[in-house]
C-alpha positions as CSV (number, residue, x, y, z in Angstrom):
1,X,-303.4,-12.3,54.5
2,X,-304.3,-10.1,51.7
3,X,-301.8,-7.3,53.3
4,X,-299.0,-9.6,52.9
5,X,-300.1,-10.2,49.2
6,X,-300.5,-6.9,48.5
7,X,-297.2,-6.2,49.9
8,X,-295.7,-8.7,47.3
9,X,-297.5,-7.2,44.7
10,X,-296.6,-3.4,44.8
11,X,-293.4,-3.9,45.9
12,X,-290.3,-4.6,43.4
13,X,-288.9,-7.9,43.1
14,X,-285.4,-7.4,43.9
15,X,-287.0,-7.0,47.6
16,X,-285.9,-10.0,50.0
17,X,-288.9,-12.3,51.3
18,X,-286.8,-11.5,54.8
19,X,-287.5,-7.7,54.2
20,X,-291.1,-8.8,53.4
21,X,-292.1,-10.2,56.4
22,X,-290.3,-7.7,58.3
23,X,-292.9,-5.2,56.6
24,X,-295.5,-7.2,57.3
25,X,-294.9,-7.6,61.1
26,X,-293.9,-3.7,61.4
27,X,-296.4,-2.1,58.9
28,X,-299.5,-4.8,58.9
29,X,-299.2,-6.0,62.3
30,X,-299.2,-9.7,61.6
31,X,-297.7,-11.9,64.6
32,X,-294.4,-13.9,63.7
33,X,-296.6,-17.7,64.1
34,X,-298.5,-15.8,61.4
35,X,-296.0,-15.6,58.9
36,X,-293.9,-18.7,60.1
37,X,-297.0,-20.6,59.3
38,X,-297.8,-18.6,55.7
39,X,-294.0,-19.3,54.5
40,X,-293.6,-22.6,56.4
41,X,-291.1,-22.3,58.3
42,X,-290.2,-22.0,62.0
43,X,-291.0,-19.2,63.7
44,X,-287.7,-18.5,65.2
45,X,-286.7,-18.1,61.5
46,X,-288.7,-15.2,60.7
47,X,-288.1,-14.0,64.3
48,X,-284.4,-13.9,63.2
49,X,-285.4,-12.3,60.0
50,X,-286.8,-9.5,61.5
51,X,-284.0,-8.9,64.6
52,X,-281.4,-8.9,61.9
53,X,-283.2,-6.0,59.7
54,X,-284.0,-4.2,62.8
55,X,-280.2,-4.2,63.7
56,X,-279.7,-2.8,60.1
57,X,-281.8,0.3,60.6
58,X,-278.2,1.8,62.0
59,X,-277.5,2.0,58.4
60,X,-278.8,4.9,57.1
61,X,-278.9,3.6,53.8
62,X,-281.0,0.7,54.6
63,X,-283.1,3.1,57.2
64,X,-284.1,4.9,54.2
65,X,-284.8,2.3,51.7
66,X,-287.0,0.6,54.4
67,X,-288.7,4.0,55.3
68,X,-289.6,4.0,51.9
69,X,-290.4,0.2,51.1
70,X,-292.6,1.3,54.2
71,X,-294.6,4.0,52.3
72,X,-295.0,2.4,50.0
73,X,-297.4,0.1,51.6
74,X,-298.5,2.6,54.1
75,X,-299.8,5.1,51.0
76,X,-302.6,3.2,49.9
77,X,-304.1,3.0,53.1
78,X,-303.6,6.8,53.7
79,X,-305.5,7.1,50.0
80,X,-308.2,5.0,51.2
81,X,-308.9,7.4,54.5
82,X,-308.9,10.3,52.4
83,X,-311.8,8.9,50.1
84,X,-313.5,8.0,53.0
85,X,-313.0,11.4,54.6
86,X,-314.5,13.3,51.0
87,X,-317.6,10.9,50.8
88,X,-318.2,12.1,54.1
89,X,-317.4,15.4,53.8
90,X,-319.8,15.4,50.9
91,X,-322.3,14.7,53.1
92,X,-322.1,16.9,55.6
93,X,-320.0,15.1,57.8
94,X,-317.0,16.2,59.2
95,X,-313.4,15.1,57.6
96,X,-311.6,12.8,59.5
97,X,-308.3,12.9,57.4
98,X,-308.2,16.6,58.1
99,X,-305.0,16.4,60.1
100,X,-303.6,14.0,57.5
101,X,-301.1,16.5,55.3
102,X,-300.1,15.9,51.8
103,X,-295.9,15.5,52.9
104,X,-297.7,12.2,54.8
105,X,-298.1,10.6,51.0
106,X,-294.8,11.1,49.4
107,X,-293.3,9.6,46.0
108,X,-291.3,7.0,46.8
109,X,-288.1,6.5,44.4
110,X,-288.1,2.7,44.5
111,X,-286.1,1.4,41.0
112,X,-287.5,-1.6,39.3
113,X,-285.6,-4.7,39.0
114,X,-284.1,-3.6,35.4
115,X,-282.8,-0.2,36.8
116,X,-281.3,-2.0,39.9
117,X,-279.7,-4.4,37.8
118,X,-278.0,-2.0,35.2
119,X,-276.8,0.3,37.6
120,X,-275.7,-1.9,40.2
121,X,-273.5,-4.0,37.5
122,X,-272.1,0.1,36.9
123,X,-271.3,0.8,40.3
124,X,-270.1,-2.3,41.5
125,X,-267.2,-2.6,38.9
126,X,-266.0,0.9,40.2
127,X,-266.2,-0.3,43.8
128,X,-264.3,-3.6,43.0
129,X,-260.9,-1.3,42.3
130,X,-258.5,-0.7,45.0
131,X,-259.3,2.2,47.4
132,X,-262.6,2.9,46.1
133,X,-265.9,3.8,48.2
134,X,-269.4,5.1,47.6
135,X,-269.8,8.2,49.5
136,X,-273.0,9.3,50.7
137,X,-273.9,12.7,52.2
138,X,-277.0,13.6,54.3
139,X,-280.2,15.1,52.2
140,X,-277.8,14.8,48.5
141,X,-279.9,13.5,46.2
142,X,-276.7,11.3,44.1
143,X,-273.6,9.3,45.8
144,X,-270.2,9.3,44.0
145,X,-267.5,6.9,44.0
146,X,-264.5,7.4,45.1
147,X,-261.0,6.4,44.8
148,X,-257.7,7.0,46.4
149,X,-255.4,8.8,43.8
150,X,-252.1,8.6,45.4
151,X,-250.1,9.5,48.8
152,X,-251.4,12.7,48.8
153,X,-254.7,11.7,50.2
154,X,-256.7,13.0,47.0
155,X,-259.6,11.0,45.6
156,X,-260.8,11.0,42.1
157,X,-264.3,10.4,41.3
158,X,-265.0,7.8,39.2
159,X,-268.7,7.3,38.9
160,X,-272.1,9.1,40.1
161,X,-275.1,6.7,40.8
162,X,-278.9,8.2,42.1
163,X,-279.6,7.3,46.2
164,X,-282.6,5.4,45.5
165,X,-279.9,3.2,44.1
166,X,-277.4,3.4,46.9
167,X,-280.3,2.2,49.1
168,X,-281.5,-0.7,46.9
169,X,-277.5,-1.8,46.9
170,X,-277.5,-1.4,51.4
171,X,-281.1,-3.3,51.4
172,X,-279.2,-6.3,49.0
173,X,-276.3,-6.1,51.4
174,X,-274.1,-5.6,48.5
175,X,-272.3,-2.6,50.3
176,X,-271.7,-1.9,54.0
177,X,-270.9,0.8,56.1
178,X,-268.7,0.7,59.0
179,X,-268.9,4.3,60.1
180,X,-272.3,5.9,59.7
181,X,-272.1,9.7,59.9
182,X,-272.5,13.2,57.9
183,X,-270.6,11.3,55.3
184,X,-270.8,7.5,55.2
185,X,-268.6,5.7,53.0
186,X,-269.3,2.5,51.9
187,X,-267.6,-0.5,50.3
188,X,-268.6,-3.4,48.4
189,X,-269.1,-6.9,50.5
190,X,-268.8,-10.4,49.4
191,X,-272.4,-10.6,48.7
192,X,-272.1,-7.5,46.7
193,X,-269.0,-9.5,44.5
194,X,-270.7,-12.5,44.1
195,X,-273.8,-10.8,43.0
196,X,-271.7,-8.5,40.4
197,X,-270.0,-11.9,39.5
198,X,-273.8,-12.9,38.9
199,X,-274.8,-10.0,36.8
200,X,-272.2,-9.8,34.7
201,X,-272.6,-13.8,33.6
202,X,-276.3,-12.5,33.0
203,X,-275.3,-10.1,30.8
204,X,-272.7,-12.1,28.8
205,X,-275.3,-14.6,28.2
206,X,-278.1,-12.2,26.7
207,X,-275.2,-10.7,24.5
208,X,-274.3,-14.2,23.0
209,X,-277.8,-15.3,23.0
210,X,-278.9,-12.0,20.3
211,X,-275.7,-12.5,18.5
212,X,-276.1,-15.9,17.5
213,X,-280.1,-15.5,17.0
214,X,-279.1,-12.2,14.5
215,X,-276.2,-15.0,12.6
216,X,-279.0,-17.4,12.4
217,X,-281.4,-14.8,10.6
218,X,-278.7,-13.9,8.3
219,X,-277.9,-17.8,7.1
220,X,-281.7,-18.2,6.9
221,X,-281.5,-15.1,4.5
222,X,-278.7,-16.1,2.5
223,X,-278.9,-19.6,2.1
224,X,-282.0,-21.0,0.8
225,X,-283.6,-24.7,1.3
226,X,-282.9,-25.3,-2.6
227,X,-279.0,-24.4,-2.4
228,X,-279.4,-21.6,-4.7
229,X,-280.0,-18.1,-5.6
230,X,-281.6,-16.1,-9.0
231,X,-279.8,-13.3,-10.4
232,X,-281.2,-10.0,-11.4
233,X,-281.4,-10.9,-14.7
234,X,-284.2,-13.8,-13.6
235,X,-281.4,-16.0,-15.4
236,X,-280.5,-19.6,-14.2
237,X,-279.4,-20.0,-10.4
238,X,-275.6,-20.4,-9.4
239,X,-275.5,-23.7,-7.7
240,X,-274.4,-23.1,-3.4
241,X,-271.5,-25.3,-2.0
242,X,-273.6,-26.9,0.6
243,X,-276.3,-25.0,2.7
244,X,-277.6,-25.8,6.4
245,X,-279.5,-29.2,5.2
246,X,-276.9,-30.4,2.6
247,X,-273.7,-29.9,5.2
248,X,-271.2,-32.3,5.1
249,X,-271.6,-33.2,8.3
250,X,-274.6,-34.7,7.4
251,X,-273.3,-36.9,4.5
252,X,-270.7,-38.3,7.4
253,X,-273.1,-38.6,10.1
254,X,-275.2,-40.7,7.4
């Protein structure tokens, strides 16, 4: 199962286990029973995951995300073939990868977890607004969030995001499209609303921890254990009313 281990190391952490098993089955050729045995689940569970993801490939963003993930798995193998071909060419043998153009080794644009969460939090908040949709056009590198501005049908653009982020959000099932086309319109899903709540809570917790840590450092700097602080002239120090070790609550506790 070296291929499965390689996939998990090479692919971002935000990719679900179901997608990982789908790639291991379709790209690495591992059987459903082998994947189920490694995961410790029944073979029917893995089979349902593979079928569900395959059915989602009708969505253009999901299909593009899976293609990029597949290329992440495929690229090292092709580069290894190139190196082997170069060695044979140097030895006088015919290079077996002469028919493999450079376009078969494209750069994959997979966002890392921090980038995805930061951008998804911004876009999902906009999609929670009434009448907001994420519009994605074919062959475009950017997607836009458009909100219905009134009865005249005009829309107001409220946010812009890279298509790489939109693909990752669609693969996570945070957004969905009911009618794909040249311009596909995506709306936030229930899973997307739940993800937004989790991301906002995590951001709030990080901000509170940072604030509390800074306040604790400020207390340590101004309140010494002795409870005093000398002046610039080196005269006698002025006694503070109390400090952290001599809090009135400590006396009450005793």
